[in-house]
Residue frames as a rotation matrix with the C-alpha (Angstrom) as fourth column:
MET 1
0.566 0.824 0.000 0.00
0.824 -0.566 0.000 0.00
0.000 0.000 -1.000 0.00
ALA 2
0.450 -0.468 -0.761 2.85
0.166 -0.793 0.586 2.40
-0.878 -0.390 -0.279 0.78
ILE 3
-0.624 -0.708 0.330 4.48
0.435 0.035 0.900 1.75
-0.648 0.705 0.286 -2.59
SER 4
-0.215 0.610 0.763 1.34
0.945 -0.068 0.321 2.58
0.247 0.790 -0.561 -4.58
ALA 5
0.778 0.467 -0.420 0.69
0.577 -0.795 0.186 5.73
-0.247 -0.388 -0.888 -2.49
ASN 6
0.020 -0.866 -0.499 4.29
0.143 -0.491 0.859 6.82
-0.990 -0.088 0.114 -3.10
ALA 7
-0.685 -0.226 0.693 3.91
0.675 0.163 0.720 6.15
-0.276 0.960 0.041 -6.82
ALA 8
0.328 0.876 0.355 0.71
0.925 -0.375 0.070 8.21
0.194 0.305 -0.932 -6.88
ASN 9
0.670 -0.141 -0.728 2.49
0.294 -0.851 0.435 11.11
-0.681 -0.506 -0.529 -5.17
VAL 10
-0.463 -0.886 -0.014 5.32
0.243 -0.142 0.959 10.95
-0.853 0.440 0.281 -7.70
ALA 11
-0.442 0.373 0.815 2.85
0.895 0.131 0.426 10.86
0.052 0.918 -0.392 -10.59
ASN 12
0.679 0.726 -0.110 0.98
0.734 -0.676 0.065 13.87
-0.027 -0.125 -0.992 -9.22
ALA 13
0.337 -0.643 -0.688 4.22
0.163 -0.680 0.715 15.77
-0.927 -0.354 -0.124 -8.72
VAL 14
-0.673 -0.614 0.412 5.25
0.471 0.074 0.879 15.11
-0.570 0.786 0.240 -12.32
HIS 15
-0.375 0.606 0.701 1.92
0.877 -0.014 0.481 16.07
0.301 0.795 -0.526 -13.89
SER 16
0.783 0.622 -0.025 1.04
0.597 -0.739 0.313 19.10
0.176 -0.260 -0.949 -11.77
PRO 17
-0.104 -0.897 0.430 3.61
0.592 -0.403 -0.698 21.87
0.799 0.182 0.573 -12.21
ASP 18
-0.417 -0.159 -0.895 4.58
0.861 -0.386 -0.332 24.11
-0.293 -0.909 0.298 -9.37
PRO 19
0.614 0.764 0.200 2.32
0.786 -0.567 -0.246 27.20
-0.075 0.308 -0.948 -9.52
HIS 20
0.705 -0.417 -0.574 5.39
-0.157 -0.881 0.447 29.42
-0.692 -0.225 -0.686 -9.12
SER 21
-0.133 -0.791 0.597 7.35
0.564 0.435 0.702 27.79
-0.815 0.430 0.388 -11.95
TYR 22
-0.721 -0.239 -0.650 8.10
-0.333 -0.703 0.628 29.47
-0.607 0.670 0.427 -15.26
VAL 23
-0.921 0.388 0.037 5.86
0.253 0.524 0.813 27.06
0.296 0.758 -0.581 -17.16
ALA 24
-0.205 0.896 -0.393 2.88
0.971 0.135 -0.199 27.72
-0.125 -0.422 -0.898 -14.90
ARG 25
-0.103 0.137 -0.985 3.29
0.292 -0.942 -0.162 31.50
-0.951 -0.305 0.057 -15.04
ASN 26
-0.410 -0.191 -0.892 3.88
-0.639 -0.638 0.431 31.81
-0.651 0.746 0.140 -18.78
GLY 27
-0.703 0.143 0.697 2.02
0.383 0.901 0.202 28.83
-0.599 0.409 -0.688 -20.18
ALA 28
0.354 0.935 0.014 -0.83
0.571 -0.204 -0.796 31.01
-0.741 0.290 -0.606 -21.43
TYR 29
0.512 -0.174 -0.841 1.49
-0.442 -0.893 -0.084 33.22
-0.737 0.415 -0.534 -23.49
TRP 30
-0.379 -0.782 0.495 3.26
0.076 0.507 0.859 30.60
-0.922 0.363 -0.133 -25.60
ARG 31
0.194 0.502 0.843 0.77
0.904 0.243 -0.353 30.85
-0.382 0.830 -0.406 -28.48
ARG 32
0.962 0.151 -0.229 1.23
0.082 -0.955 -0.284 34.59
-0.262 0.254 -0.931 -28.73
LYS 33
0.188 -0.971 -0.147 5.00
-0.511 -0.225 0.830 34.18
-0.838 -0.081 -0.539 -28.67
LEU 34
-0.308 -0.246 0.919 4.77
0.510 0.773 0.378 31.50
-0.803 0.585 -0.113 -31.34
VAL 35
0.644 0.609 0.463 2.66
0.730 -0.309 -0.609 33.75
-0.227 0.731 -0.644 -33.57
VAL 36
0.812 -0.403 -0.422 5.17
-0.364 -0.915 0.174 36.59
-0.456 0.013 -0.890 -33.17
CYS 37
-0.182 -0.940 0.287 8.09
-0.281 0.330 0.901 34.28
-0.942 0.084 -0.324 -34.04
VAL 38
-0.095 0.215 0.972 6.31
0.801 0.596 -0.053 32.83
-0.591 0.774 -0.229 -37.09
PHE 39
0.890 0.451 0.067 5.37
0.412 -0.733 -0.540 36.32
-0.195 0.509 -0.839 -38.30
GLY 40
0.525 -0.771 -0.360 8.95
-0.533 -0.628 0.567 37.53
-0.664 -0.106 -0.741 -37.84
SER 41
-0.378 -0.659 0.651 10.37
0.113 0.665 0.739 34.56
-0.919 0.352 -0.177 -39.72
PHE 42
0.267 0.573 0.775 7.84
0.864 0.213 -0.456 34.98
-0.426 0.792 -0.438 -42.50
THR 43
0.970 0.125 -0.210 8.56
0.044 -0.934 -0.355 38.68
-0.240 0.335 -0.911 -42.99
THR 44
0.142 -0.985 -0.102 12.31
-0.490 -0.159 0.857 38.05
-0.860 -0.072 -0.505 -42.94
LEU 45
-0.396 -0.278 0.875 12.05
0.475 0.754 0.454 35.37
-0.786 0.595 -0.166 -45.63
VAL 46
0.605 0.656 0.451 9.73
0.749 -0.278 -0.601 37.53
-0.269 0.702 -0.660 -47.73
SER 47
0.823 -0.323 -0.467 12.10
-0.313 -0.944 0.100 40.47
-0.473 0.064 -0.879 -47.51
LEU 48
-0.245 -0.945 0.215 15.04
-0.286 0.282 0.916 38.31
-0.926 0.163 -0.339 -48.56
SER 49
-0.200 0.235 0.951 13.04
0.762 0.647 0.001 36.90
-0.616 0.725 -0.308 -51.46
MET 50
0.812 0.539 -0.223 12.13
0.310 -0.723 -0.617 40.38
-0.494 0.432 -0.754 -52.72
LEU 51
0.168 -0.855 -0.491 15.77
-0.551 -0.494 0.673 40.88
-0.818 0.157 -0.554 -53.64
LEU 52
-0.167 -0.334 0.928 15.84
0.314 0.874 0.371 37.87
-0.935 0.353 -0.041 -55.94
PRO 53
0.645 0.425 0.635 14.29
0.702 -0.002 -0.712 39.43
-0.301 0.905 -0.299 -59.11
PHE 54
0.973 -0.229 -0.009 16.67
-0.221 -0.924 -0.312 42.40
0.063 0.306 -0.950 -59.02
LEU 55
0.498 -0.832 0.244 19.88
-0.129 0.207 0.970 40.62
-0.857 -0.515 -0.004 -58.12
PRO 56
0.190 -0.465 0.864 20.83
0.880 0.471 0.061 39.62
-0.435 0.749 0.499 -61.72
LEU 57
0.770 0.108 0.628 20.46
0.445 -0.797 -0.408 43.25
0.457 0.594 -0.662 -62.81
TYR 58
0.861 -0.487 0.147 22.84
-0.451 -0.598 0.663 44.34
-0.235 -0.637 -0.734 -60.06
VAL 59
0.304 -0.771 0.559 25.34
0.271 0.633 0.725 41.60
-0.913 -0.069 0.402 -60.91
GLU 60
0.433 -0.102 0.896 25.24
0.901 0.015 -0.434 42.70
0.031 0.995 0.098 -64.54
GLN 61
0.921 -0.078 0.382 26.04
-0.051 -0.996 -0.079 46.27
0.387 0.054 -0.921 -63.46
LEU 62
0.668 -0.717 0.200 29.07
-0.266 0.020 0.964 44.93
-0.695 -0.697 -0.177 -61.60
GLY 63
-0.091 -0.761 -0.643 30.57
-0.901 -0.212 0.379 43.89
-0.425 0.613 -0.666 -64.92
MET 64
-0.539 -0.036 0.842 29.34
0.127 0.984 0.123 40.38
-0.833 0.173 -0.526 -65.74
ARG 65
-0.440 0.333 -0.834 28.25
-0.837 -0.489 0.246 40.09
-0.326 0.806 0.494 -69.35
SER 66
-0.758 0.174 -0.628 27.55
-0.270 0.793 0.546 36.43
0.593 0.584 -0.554 -70.13
PRO 67
0.223 0.949 0.221 24.15
-0.713 0.004 0.701 35.10
0.665 -0.314 0.678 -69.01
ALA 68
0.469 -0.089 -0.879 25.78
0.371 0.923 0.104 32.04
0.802 -0.375 0.466 -67.41
ALA 69
-0.622 -0.761 -0.182 28.09
0.534 -0.243 -0.810 34.20
0.572 -0.601 0.558 -65.27
ILE 70
-0.541 0.507 0.670 25.21
-0.601 -0.791 0.113 36.46
0.588 -0.342 0.733 -64.25
VAL 71
0.556 0.782 -0.281 23.13
-0.394 0.546 0.739 33.48
0.732 -0.301 0.612 -63.13
GLN 72
0.190 -0.557 -0.809 26.07
0.629 0.702 -0.335 31.89
0.754 -0.445 0.484 -61.32
TRP 73
-0.804 -0.589 0.085 27.12
0.331 -0.561 -0.758 35.01
0.495 -0.581 0.646 -59.40
SER 74
-0.219 0.822 0.526 23.51
-0.709 -0.504 0.493 35.90
0.670 -0.266 0.693 -58.60
GLY 75
0.639 0.443 -0.629 23.10
-0.002 0.818 0.575 32.46
0.769 -0.366 0.524 -57.04
VAL 76
-0.214 -0.805 -0.553 26.33
0.744 0.232 -0.626 32.81
0.633 -0.545 0.550 -55.09
ALA 77
-0.820 -0.092 0.565 25.34
-0.168 -0.905 -0.392 36.25
0.547 -0.416 0.726 -53.80
PHE 78
0.143 0.957 0.253 21.84
-0.717 -0.076 0.693 35.11
0.683 -0.281 0.675 -52.81
GLY 79
0.648 0.120 -0.752 23.06
0.203 0.925 0.322 31.89
0.734 -0.361 0.575 -51.19
ALA 80
-0.423 -0.904 0.066 25.82
0.194 -0.161 -0.968 33.59
0.885 -0.396 0.243 -49.19
THR 81
-0.268 0.404 0.874 23.34
-0.840 -0.542 -0.007 34.84
0.471 -0.737 0.485 -46.59
PHE 82
0.768 0.640 0.024 21.88
-0.585 0.687 0.431 31.40
0.260 -0.345 0.902 -46.01
PHE 83
0.399 -0.725 -0.562 25.32
0.353 0.687 -0.635 29.78
0.846 0.055 0.530 -46.02
GLY 84
-0.580 -0.605 0.546 26.51
-0.215 -0.532 -0.819 32.24
0.785 -0.593 0.179 -43.38
THR 85
0.145 0.732 0.666 23.39
-0.949 -0.088 0.303 31.51
0.280 -0.675 0.682 -41.32
ALA 86
0.858 0.170 -0.484 24.03
-0.126 0.984 0.122 27.77
0.497 -0.044 0.866 -41.53
LEU 87
-0.035 -0.963 -0.267 27.64
0.356 0.238 -0.904 28.24
0.934 -0.127 0.335 -40.41
THR 88
-0.738 -0.322 0.593 26.83
-0.322 -0.605 -0.728 30.48
0.593 -0.728 0.343 -37.44
ALA 89
0.308 0.951 0.040 23.65
-0.525 0.135 0.840 28.72
0.793 -0.279 0.541 -36.22
PRO 90
0.390 -0.171 -0.905 25.55
0.614 0.781 0.117 26.32
0.687 -0.601 0.409 -33.93
LEU 91
-0.727 -0.685 0.046 27.38
0.457 -0.533 -0.712 29.27
0.512 -0.497 0.701 -32.38
TRP 92
-0.498 0.613 0.613 24.13
-0.634 -0.740 0.226 31.11
0.592 -0.276 0.757 -31.62
GLY 93
0.523 0.684 -0.510 22.60
-0.166 0.668 0.726 27.90
0.836 -0.295 0.462 -30.26
ARG 94
-0.043 -0.634 -0.772 25.55
0.793 0.448 -0.412 27.37
0.607 -0.631 0.484 -27.95
LEU 95
-0.880 -0.264 0.394 25.40
0.037 -0.866 -0.498 30.98
0.473 -0.424 0.773 -26.76
ALA 96
-0.013 0.954 0.299 21.66
-0.668 -0.231 0.707 30.61
0.744 -0.190 0.641 -26.09
GLY 97
0.536 0.179 -0.825 22.39
0.303 0.871 0.387 27.47
0.788 -0.457 0.413 -24.08
LEU 98
-0.357 -0.794 -0.492 25.11
0.800 0.012 -0.600 29.15
0.482 -0.608 0.631 -22.04
TYR 99
-0.980 -0.161 -0.116 23.74
0.196 -0.872 -0.448 32.63
-0.029 -0.462 0.886 -21.47
GLY 100
-0.229 0.964 -0.133 20.02
0.365 -0.041 -0.930 32.32
-0.902 -0.261 -0.343 -22.23
PRO 101
0.023 0.296 0.955 18.04
0.991 0.118 -0.060 33.14
-0.131 0.948 -0.290 -25.35
ALA 102
0.911 0.339 -0.233 17.87
0.323 -0.940 -0.105 36.89
-0.255 0.020 -0.967 -24.67
ALA 103
0.227 -0.911 -0.346 21.65
-0.266 -0.399 0.877 37.25
-0.937 -0.107 -0.333 -24.78
SER 104
-0.454 -0.369 0.811 21.76
0.590 0.558 0.583 35.25
-0.668 0.743 -0.036 -28.00
ARG 105
0.463 0.694 0.551 19.14
0.884 -0.319 -0.341 37.46
-0.061 0.645 -0.762 -29.64
CYS 106
0.867 -0.159 -0.472 20.99
-0.043 -0.968 0.248 40.60
-0.496 -0.194 -0.846 -28.62
SER 107
-0.073 -0.997 -0.026 24.30
-0.194 -0.011 0.981 39.31
-0.978 0.077 -0.192 -29.94
CYS 108
-0.471 -0.118 0.874 23.01
0.720 0.522 0.458 38.07
-0.510 0.845 -0.161 -33.30
ALA 109
0.639 0.759 -0.125 20.96
0.564 -0.573 -0.595 41.19
-0.524 0.309 -0.794 -34.13
PRO 110
0.347 -0.551 -0.759 24.04
-0.516 -0.788 0.336 43.23
-0.783 0.276 -0.557 -35.18
GLN 111
-0.683 -0.599 0.419 25.19
-0.009 0.580 0.815 40.32
-0.731 0.552 -0.401 -37.34
SER 112
-0.025 0.763 0.646 21.83
0.883 0.319 -0.343 40.21
-0.468 0.562 -0.682 -39.12
ALA 113
0.796 0.306 -0.523 21.98
0.112 -0.922 -0.370 43.95
-0.595 0.236 -0.768 -39.72
TRP 114
-0.093 -0.924 -0.370 25.54
-0.499 -0.278 0.821 43.66
-0.862 0.261 -0.435 -41.04
ARG 115
-0.677 -0.183 0.713 24.63
0.375 0.748 0.548 40.92
-0.633 0.638 -0.437 -43.51
SER 116
0.331 0.922 0.202 21.62
0.694 -0.093 -0.714 42.80
-0.639 0.376 -0.671 -44.87
């Protein structure tokens, strides 16, 4: 009888969060935060994609004349942002793990502005 009562107490402790914990206090706001993050990601990707139709014209003004070279250098220029993001993502993840997500957001904001 004591084992089953102890197991019930453990099960209740696992399934009922402490009312003073972070999850209990902010559980109602996660949807709003998710919507803000999805909207921010969407607008960032849309803004990056708006550059794509004009990039070959800019590459041509830089001195490329053959259509193959224009296409190649336009692809390299457009992909450089995403390649840089892929290379630095583990660094930002590690910083978020060490110092918290707020410090990571503050430190990567200048990098995003520099790459734009």
